[in-house]
C-alpha positions, 0 to 999 in steps of 0.5 A, spaced: 491 267 873 488 263 879 490 257 882 485 253 879 488 254 873 495 252 875 492 245 878 489 244 872 494 246 867 498 241 872 494 235 872 493 235 864 500 236 863 502 230 868 497 225 865 497 227 858 490 227 857 484 232 858 480 226 860 484 222 865 485 230 868 477 230 869 477 223 871 482 224 876 480 231 879 472 230 877 471 236 874 467 236 867 472 236 861 469 242 858 470 246 864 477 243 864 479 246 858 476 252 857 480 253 864 487 251 861 486 255 855 484 261 858 491 260 862 494 260 855 490 266 853 493 270 859 500 267 858 500 269 851 503 262 849 501 255 848 502 250 854 499 244 851 500 242 843 493 237 843 493 231 839 488 225 837 492 221 843 492 226 849 496 232 849 504 233 850 507 239 853 511 245 849 516 248 852 513 253 854 508 249 859 514 245 861 517 251 864 510 253 867 510 246 869 515 247 873 513 253 876 507 251 878 508 245 882 512 250 886 507 254 887 502 249 889 507 246 893 508 253 897 500 254 898 500 247 902 506 249 905 502 256 907 496 252 910 501 247 914 504 252 917 497 256 919 495 249 920 500 248 925 499 255 929 493 251 932 498 246 934 498 240 929 499 238 921 493 238 918 492 237 909 490 231 906 495 225 904 494 219 900 497 214 900 498 207 895 498 200 899 498 193 895 493 189 898 497 183 901 500 189 905 493 192 906 490 188 910 497 188 915 498 195 917 491 199 914 489 198 922 495 200 925 497 205 920 490 209 920 489 208 928 497 211 929 495 216 923 489 218 928 493 218 935 499 223 931 495 227 926 489 228 928 488 235 924 490 232 918 486 227 913 489 219 911 486 215 904 488 209 902 488 206 895 490 199 894 492 197 887 497 193 884 505 196 884 504 197 877 498 201 878 500 205 884 507 207 882 503 211 876 499 214 881 504 217 884 507 220 878 500 223 876 499 225 882 494 222 884 497 219 891 503 222 894 506 216 897 506 208 896 509 202 898 511 199 892 514 191 891 520 191 886 519 199 883 521 200 876 527 204 875 523 211 874 526 219 874 519 221 876 520 217 883 524 217 890 524 210 892 527 207 898 527 199 901 524 198 907 523 190 907 526 185 903 521 178 904 523 171 901 519 169 896 515 161 896 513 155 892 505 155 895 502 149 894 496 145 897 497 142 904 497 135 905 494 131 911 499 132 917 505 135 912 508 141 915 514 145 912 517 142 906 524 146 906 526 149 900 527 148 892 531 151 887 528 155 881 529 151 876 525 146 879 520 152 881 520 153 873 518 145 871 511 147 876 504 149 874 503 155 876 498 160 878 502 167 876 499 174 875 499 177 869 505 183 867 507 188 869 505 185 876 512 186 880 513 178 882 512 176 875 517 180 872 522 178 878 520 171 877 521 171 869 528 175 870 531 171 876 529 164 870 531 167 864 539 169 868 539 160 869 536 159 863 530 157 864 523 160 863 515 159 867 511 154 866 505 158 866 498 154 868 493 160 869 495 168 869 490 172 873 491 178 877 490 178 886 492 174 891 486 171 894 484 169 886 491 165 885 490 163 893 484 159 891 486 157 884 491 153 888 487 150 892 483 148 886 488 144 883 490 149 877 497 150 879 502 152 885 503 159 886 510 164 887 508 169 893 511 172 900 510 169 906 506 175 908 501 174 903 500 167 905 499 169 912 493 174 911 490 169 906 483 167 910 485 160 911 493 160 912 494 153 914 491 150 908 497 151 905 505 149 905 510 153 902 517 152 901 522 157 900 526 158 893 533 158 893 539 157 887 538 163 887 535 166 893 527 170 890 527 177 894 520 181 893 524 187 895 518 193 899 520 200 896 517 207 900 515 212 894 514 219 893 514 224 886 521 226 885 517 232 881 514 235 887 516 236 895 513 232 900 509 237 905 511 237 912 505 233 913 506 228 907 513 227 911 510 225 917 506 219 914 512 217 911 516 216 917 510 213 921 508 209 915 516 206 916 514 205 923 508 201 923 511 197 917 517 195 921 513 194 927 507 190 924 512 186 918 519 185 922 519 177 925 514 174 921 514 168 921 512 164 915 506 158 917 508 151 917 
């Protein structure tokens, strides 16, 4: 066996599909299948069970998967150790950021990364939290900032920031901040809200269910920019963090009211895979992300 075969096998096993794995690692599916089959022949074990929906891992495959993850991790550590002989950490780290957070921290994070880890490479992906959580589990990205991540045995996460949620409406001429609004009153307002399983959507519905009500949905659409455009157009109101409004092209066009009774708070967590130990470079980036989020996000005030 060789390292390429192990890497291919791990990706297919984690993604549950030769098709998805071939896209992620940019290898033609027949070549990918051939390499995994050669590994099975050499080990005299069926590692994957093929079916119409993809593949499942056999008992032998699960055992190899555990070893293969460790082997590939040790290879990355060896590369890092050799890189440290030149005086710096090396390797590529893929980071996932929600769009509203990316607008605030992508530039300072990239600047700090280049200063502190000049021999390493940074890749930033913007996506919704639910999609990024799947990417962390599948190994497409190494770490991610996630809003309200769903509990998973495949993810280790720690909350690094909590943000109040606000009811967002178009600003009125001469109007300022509008105080607070109860969650029950929010439920009676027409809302422009993301589709499931968006983290804010799931939080709003769960908290409303706890007080015996449900949201009035005017329109479902993903993407903060599109939601705010529809709010301005009069389609409905939105439930967002102050940071989402602050990063809009024209934050002064909106008025916000803090949601209370109960208070809605969105939790931003830093997440990594529980199945793959972080390399030293990844650990350095984890620390760096926390520092940049703290410096950039803490103390932000909602727009008047």
